[in-house]
C-alpha positions as CSV (number, residue, x, y, z in Angstrom):
1,X,-10.3,-5.0,-2.5
2,X,-7.2,-7.2,-1.9
3,X,-6.6,-7.3,1.9
4,X,-2.8,-6.9,1.4
5,X,-3.0,-3.4,0.0
6,X,-0.9,-1.2,2.2
7,X,-2.5,1.3,4.6
8,X,-1.5,5.0,4.9
9,X,-0.5,4.4,8.5
10,X,-0.8,1.5,10.9
11,X,-3.5,-1.0,10.2
12,X,-6.7,-0.1,12.1
13,X,-7.2,-1.9,15.4
14,X,-11.0,-1.3,15.5
15,X,-13.4,-3.5,13.6
16,X,-17.0,-3.1,12.4
17,X,-19.6,-4.3,9.9
18,X,-20.8,-2.2,7.0
19,X,-23.9,-2.6,4.9
20,X,-25.8,-4.7,7.4
21,X,-28.8,-3.3,5.7
22,X,-29.2,-1.0,2.7
23,X,-30.4,1.8,5.1
24,X,-27.0,1.7,6.8
25,X,-25.2,2.8,3.6
26,X,-26.8,5.9,1.9
27,X,-25.4,7.8,-1.0
28,X,-26.8,10.8,-2.8
29,X,-25.3,11.9,-6.1
30,X,-24.2,15.5,-6.3
31,X,-24.7,16.8,-9.8
32,X,-22.9,20.1,-9.4
33,X,-25.1,21.9,-11.8
34,X,-28.8,22.9,-12.1
35,X,-30.9,21.2,-14.9
36,X,-31.8,23.5,-17.7
37,X,-35.5,23.2,-17.3
38,X,-35.8,22.8,-21.1
39,X,-34.2,20.6,-23.7
40,X,-34.3,17.3,-25.5
41,X,-33.8,15.1,-22.5
42,X,-35.6,14.4,-19.2
43,X,-33.5,14.0,-16.1
44,X,-34.9,11.6,-13.5
45,X,-33.7,11.6,-9.9
46,X,-34.3,8.0,-8.8
47,X,-34.2,6.5,-5.4
48,X,-33.1,2.9,-5.6
49,X,-32.7,0.3,-2.9
50,X,-30.5,-2.7,-3.4
51,X,-30.5,-2.3,-7.2
52,X,-27.6,-1.9,-9.6
53,X,-27.4,1.3,-11.6
54,X,-27.1,-0.8,-14.8
55,X,-30.2,-2.7,-14.0
56,X,-32.2,0.5,-13.5
57,X,-30.9,1.9,-16.8
58,X,-31.9,-1.3,-18.6
59,X,-35.5,-1.1,-17.1
60,X,-35.7,2.6,-18.2
61,X,-34.7,1.7,-21.7
62,X,-37.4,-1.0,-21.9
63,X,-40.0,1.2,-20.3
64,X,-39.5,4.0,-22.8
65,X,-38.6,1.9,-25.8
66,X,-35.1,3.4,-26.4
67,X,-31.7,1.9,-26.8
68,X,-29.8,1.2,-23.7
69,X,-27.1,3.5,-24.9
70,X,-29.6,6.4,-25.0
71,X,-30.1,6.2,-21.2
72,X,-27.5,8.3,-19.5
73,X,-26.1,8.4,-16.0
74,X,-23.0,9.9,-14.4
75,X,-21.6,6.9,-12.6
76,X,-22.5,3.6,-11.0
77,X,-23.7,3.6,-7.4
78,X,-23.4,0.9,-4.8
79,X,-26.0,-1.9,-5.1
80,X,-26.2,-2.7,-1.4
81,X,-27.3,0.8,-0.5
82,X,-30.1,3.3,-0.5
83,X,-28.9,5.5,-3.4
84,X,-30.2,8.6,-5.1
85,X,-28.8,9.3,-8.6
86,X,-29.8,10.9,-11.8
87,X,-30.6,9.3,-15.2
88,X,-31.4,10.9,-18.5
89,X,-33.8,9.7,-21.2
90,X,-34.7,11.3,-24.5
91,X,-37.7,13.6,-23.9
92,X,-39.7,12.4,-26.9
93,X,-39.9,8.9,-25.6
94,X,-40.9,10.1,-22.1
95,X,-43.7,12.2,-23.5
96,X,-45.1,9.1,-25.2
97,X,-45.5,7.2,-22.0
98,X,-48.3,8.2,-19.7
99,X,-47.8,5.5,-16.9
100,X,-45.9,6.2,-13.7
101,X,-42.2,5.8,-13.9
102,X,-41.1,3.2,-11.2
103,X,-39.8,-0.3,-10.9
104,X,-39.0,-3.0,-8.4
105,X,-36.8,-1.4,-5.8
106,X,-36.7,2.1,-7.4
107,X,-38.9,5.1,-7.9
108,X,-38.6,8.6,-9.4
109,X,-38.4,11.5,-6.9
110,X,-37.8,14.4,-9.3
111,X,-38.0,14.9,-13.1
112,X,-37.0,17.9,-15.2
113,X,-35.9,18.7,-18.7
114,X,-32.3,19.2,-19.7
115,X,-30.4,20.0,-22.8
116,X,-27.9,17.2,-22.8
117,X,-27.6,13.5,-22.1
118,X,-25.8,12.7,-18.8
119,X,-22.3,11.5,-19.5
120,X,-20.0,9.4,-17.3
121,X,-18.2,11.6,-14.8
122,X,-20.4,14.6,-15.4
123,X,-21.4,14.9,-11.7
124,X,-19.4,16.6,-9.0
125,X,-19.4,13.8,-6.4
126,X,-21.4,11.8,-3.9
127,X,-22.6,12.5,-0.4
128,X,-22.5,9.5,2.0
129,X,-24.3,8.7,5.2
130,X,-22.9,5.5,6.6
131,X,-23.7,3.7,9.8
132,X,-21.3,1.0,11.1
133,X,-22.5,-1.9,13.2
134,X,-20.9,-4.1,15.8
135,X,-18.1,-1.6,16.4
136,X,-15.3,-3.0,18.5
137,X,-12.4,-0.7,19.4
138,X,-11.4,2.5,21.0
139,X,-13.6,5.5,20.2
140,X,-10.9,8.1,20.8
141,X,-8.6,6.2,18.4
142,X,-11.2,6.3,15.7
143,X,-11.8,10.0,16.3
144,X,-8.0,10.6,15.9
145,X,-7.9,8.7,12.7
146,X,-10.7,10.8,11.3
147,X,-8.7,14.0,12.2
148,X,-5.6,12.5,10.5
149,X,-7.6,11.8,7.3
150,X,-8.9,15.3,7.3
151,X,-5.4,16.7,7.5
152,X,-3.6,14.2,5.1
153,X,-6.3,12.7,2.8
154,X,-6.4,9.0,2.2
155,X,-5.2,6.5,-0.5
156,X,-7.4,6.8,-3.6
157,X,-7.7,3.0,-4.1
158,X,-10.4,1.7,-6.4
159,X,-12.8,-0.2,-4.2
160,X,-13.4,-3.9,-4.2
161,X,-16.7,-3.6,-6.0
162,X,-14.7,-2.6,-9.0
163,X,-13.3,-6.1,-9.2
164,X,-16.3,-8.2,-8.6
165,X,-17.0,-10.8,-5.9
166,X,-13.7,-12.4,-4.8
167,X,-12.0,-10.6,-7.7
168,X,-13.8,-12.5,-10.4
169,X,-13.7,-9.5,-12.8
170,X,-9.9,-9.6,-12.7
171,X,-9.8,-13.3,-13.4
172,X,-12.1,-12.8,-16.3
173,X,-10.1,-9.8,-17.5
174,X,-7.0,-11.9,-17.7
175,X,-8.8,-14.4,-19.9
176,X,-10.5,-11.9,-22.2
177,X,-7.5,-9.5,-22.6
178,X,-5.2,-12.4,-23.2
179,X,-7.3,-13.7,-26.1
180,X,-8.9,-10.7,-27.6
181,X,-7.0,-7.6,-26.4
182,X,-7.7,-5.5,-29.5
183,X,-11.4,-5.7,-30.2
184,X,-13.4,-5.2,-27.0
185,X,-16.8,-4.3,-28.4
186,X,-19.1,-5.8,-25.8
187,X,-20.0,-3.5,-22.8
188,X,-19.1,-6.4,-20.5
189,X,-15.6,-6.5,-22.0
190,X,-15.2,-2.7,-21.6
191,X,-16.1,-3.2,-17.9
192,X,-13.3,-5.9,-17.6
193,X,-10.8,-3.5,-19.3
194,X,-11.8,-0.8,-16.7
195,X,-11.3,-3.3,-13.9
196,X,-7.9,-4.3,-15.2
197,X,-6.8,-0.6,-15.4
198,X,-8.0,-0.1,-11.9
199,X,-6.1,-3.1,-10.6
200,X,-2.9,-1.9,-12.1
201,X,-3.5,1.6,-10.6
202,X,-4.0,0.0,-7.1
203,X,-0.7,-1.9,-7.5
204,X,1.3,1.3,-8.3
205,X,-0.4,3.2,-5.4
206,X,0.4,0.4,-3.0
207,X,4.0,0.4,-4.1
208,X,4.2,4.2,-3.4
209,X,2.7,3.7,0.0
210,X,5.3,1.1,0.8
211,X,8.0,3.6,-0.3
212,X,6.3,6.5,1.5
213,X,6.2,8.5,-1.8
214,X,2.5,8.6,-2.4
215,X,2.4,12.2,-1.2
216,X,6.0,13.0,-2.0
217,X,6.9,13.7,-5.7
218,X,9.7,11.8,-7.4
219,X,11.6,13.4,-10.3
220,X,9.3,13.7,-13.3
221,X,6.2,12.8,-11.4
222,X,2.9,14.0,-12.9
223,X,0.9,16.1,-10.5
224,X,-2.8,16.7,-10.5
225,X,-4.8,19.7,-9.3
226,X,-7.3,18.9,-6.6
227,X,-10.8,18.4,-8.0
228,X,-9.6,18.6,-11.6
229,X,-8.2,16.4,-14.3
230,X,-5.6,19.0,-15.1
231,X,-2.0,17.9,-14.5
232,X,1.6,19.0,-14.9
233,X,5.1,17.5,-14.5
234,X,6.9,18.2,-11.3
235,X,10.1,20.2,-12.0
236,X,13.3,19.7,-10.0
237,X,13.8,22.6,-7.6
238,X,10.1,23.7,-7.5
239,X,10.1,25.0,-3.9
240,X,6.3,25.4,-3.9
241,X,5.5,21.7,-4.4
242,X,5.8,20.6,-0.7
243,X,3.6,23.5,0.5
244,X,0.9,22.8,-2.2
245,X,1.0,19.0,-1.4
246,X,0.6,19.7,2.4
247,X,-2.4,22.0,1.8
248,X,-4.1,19.3,-0.4
249,X,-4.0,21.7,-3.4
250,X,-2.3,19.1,-5.6
251,X,-1.7,15.4,-5.5
252,X,0.8,13.0,-7.0
253,X,-0.9,10.9,-9.7
254,X,-0.8,7.3,-10.8
255,X,-1.5,5.6,-14.2
256,X,-4.7,4.4,-15.8
257,X,-2.8,2.2,-18.1
258,X,-3.3,2.1,-21.9
259,X,-1.3,2.5,-25.1
260,X,1.7,4.3,-23.6
261,X,3.8,4.6,-26.7
262,X,3.3,8.3,-26.8
263,X,4.4,8.8,-23.1
264,X,6.8,5.9,-22.6
265,X,9.8,8.2,-22.5
266,X,8.5,10.2,-19.6
267,X,10.1,9.3,-16.2
268,X,6.8,8.7,-14.4
269,X,5.5,6.2,-16.9
270,X,8.9,4.4,-17.1
271,X,9.0,4.0,-13.4
272,X,5.4,2.8,-13.2
273,X,6.1,0.3,-16.0
274,X,8.8,-1.3,-13.8
275,X,6.6,-1.4,-10.8
276,X,4.0,-3.3,-12.8
277,X,6.5,-6.0,-14.0
278,X,4.8,-8.5,-11.7
279,X,1.7,-7.9,-13.8
280,X,3.5,-7.6,-17.1
281,X,1.0,-9.8,-19.0
282,X,-2.0,-7.7,-17.9
283,X,-0.1,-4.5,-18.3
284,X,0.9,-5.3,-21.9
285,X,-2.6,-6.7,-22.8
286,X,-4.2,-3.5,-21.6
287,X,-1.7,-1.5,-23.8
288,X,-2.6,-3.6,-26.8
289,X,-6.3,-2.6,-26.5
290,X,-5.3,0.9,-27.6
291,X,-6.9,2.5,-24.6
292,X,-5.8,6.1,-24.1
293,X,-3.5,6.3,-21.0
294,X,-4.8,8.7,-18.3
295,X,-3.9,9.8,-14.8
296,X,-5.7,9.5,-11.4
297,X,-4.7,11.2,-8.2
298,X,-3.0,8.8,-5.7
299,X,-4.7,10.7,-2.8
300,X,-8.4,11.5,-2.2
301,X,-9.9,14.1,0.1
302,X,-13.4,14.7,1.4
303,X,-15.7,17.5,2.4
304,X,-17.3,18.1,5.8
305,X,-16.8,14.8,7.4
306,X,-18.6,14.4,10.7
307,X,-18.4,11.5,13.1
308,X,-21.3,10.8,15.4
309,X,-22.1,8.0,17.8
310,X,-25.5,6.3,17.7
311,X,-27.5,5.3,20.8
312,X,-25.9,1.8,20.6
313,X,-22.3,3.2,20.5
314,X,-21.7,2.6,16.8
315,X,-20.1,5.2,14.5
316,X,-22.1,7.2,11.9
317,X,-20.0,8.9,9.3
318,X,-21.4,11.7,7.0
319,X,-19.1,13.0,4.2
320,X,-18.8,14.0,0.6
321,X,-16.3,12.5,-1.9
322,X,-15.4,13.7,-5.4
323,X,-16.4,11.6,-8.4
324,X,-14.6,8.4,-8.8
325,X,-13.6,8.1,-5.1
326,X,-14.7,5.1,-3.0
327,X,-16.2,5.4,0.4
328,X,-14.9,1.9,1.3
329,X,-11.3,3.1,0.6
330,X,-11.9,5.8,3.2
331,X,-13.5,3.4,5.7
332,X,-10.6,0.8,5.4
333,X,-8.3,3.4,6.9
334,X,-10.6,3.7,10.0
335,X,-11.8,0.2,10.8
336,X,-11.3,-3.4,9.6
337,X,-14.3,-4.7,7.8
338,X,-15.2,-7.5,5.5
339,X,-18.0,-7.0,2.9
340,X,-18.4,-10.8,2.5
341,X,-19.4,-11.1,6.2
342,X,-22.5,-9.0,5.5
343,X,-24.0,-11.1,2.7
344,X,-26.0,-13.4,4.9
345,X,-27.3,-10.5,6.9
346,X,-28.4,-8.7,3.7
347,X,-30.0,-11.9,2.4
348,X,-32.0,-12.2,5.7
349,X,-33.1,-8.6,5.3
350,X,-34.3,-9.3,1.8
351,X,-36.1,-12.3,2.9
352,X,-38.0,-10.4,5.5
353,X,-38.9,-7.7,3.0
354,X,-40.1,-10.2,0.4
355,X,-42.3,-12.0,3.0
356,X,-43.8,-8.6,4.0
357,X,-44.6,-7.8,0.4
358,X,-46.2,-11.2,-0.2
359,X,-48.4,-10.7,2.9
360,X,-49.6,-7.5,1.4
361,X,-50.6,-9.3,-1.8
362,X,-47.9,-7.9,-4.0
363,X,-48.3,-9.6,-7.4
364,X,-46.5,-12.9,-7.4
365,X,-44.1,-12.0,-10.2
366,X,-42.8,-9.0,-8.4
367,X,-42.4,-11.0,-5.1
368,X,-40.5,-13.6,-7.0
369,X,-38.2,-11.1,-8.6
370,X,-37.4,-9.6,-5.2
371,X,-36.6,-13.0,-3.7
372,X,-34.4,-13.8,-6.7
373,X,-32.3,-10.9,-5.8
374,X,-31.1,-12.9,-2.8
375,X,-29.4,-15.2,-5.2
376,X,-27.2,-12.6,-6.8
377,X,-26.0,-10.6,-3.8
378,X,-22.5,-11.6,-4.7
379,X,-22.8,-9.6,-7.9
380,X,-20.7,-6.4,-7.7
């Protein structure tokens, strides 16, 4: 995430490291519904350690002999983490495979039948358990910041992992969108389009933070109901808006850019178009793709956040976020951290694990694959 994005209040004075090891960043996907128990798909709850969601999906497709598009999941989870999430695979292909379902760095914890393939965004949210390391700062100040976030929410920025290491996805998006903005058939190109839309959203949110209007509606703003994709236009003179905003019942929204011809006469989109003038080329390239414009809340909230202190005086944060919200966007309002500073620590951890596996006579090919993961830690 660009370091110059505005904070909701003063920049934190405390600092810490995150993701020193995968065990320090745990995330459990919350489906929000019970599997059917019958149906044409199997749901697998998979525990993965330091593995990309996309990589696990690819291995499942190869294992069961199905197309990658037939493997479903609700959302991508952090790679540098211990993460539990659900995948779906057509039941017929699963029944034909008798071997255990596991791979390097992941294993199945639960399986059950379900009537539908998992679609993106079909889960309710994600539960996090995060331990910070090397905390330097005032404990009481951190505790007060947590209370402020509980009362006010926090800026719903897209996290830095959305943009790739050192923003490489954005650089690539500028190149691809500038040359082939209409036909984006490759999945990797779709990922770049998504990164570009996220980038533009962050710019608008940052502008509204600078103007102190991210929780204060402007004329014609599009409001979103908390925990919902439903939205409505703020009407002048609506006396209930301030109360509903203060109670976190509704949020001001920002743009997920696209072909805005159908909405370009609306005040909110006109205002946002002006705010994006500094990224006019990317803004217009995204519009030419024909992507449907959408809205995203400028503010995020969380459930049941608890702050505990470990025996070595480091913070441990446990909380649940709604789908599409980033834990790192919450953490940046509490402490200063740099994901890049943890890459060497993570590589050292991987090296120790791979040496341990080799000493226990793990097949050479698996040990080599694990060690090769050290080389791509800069992958988002």
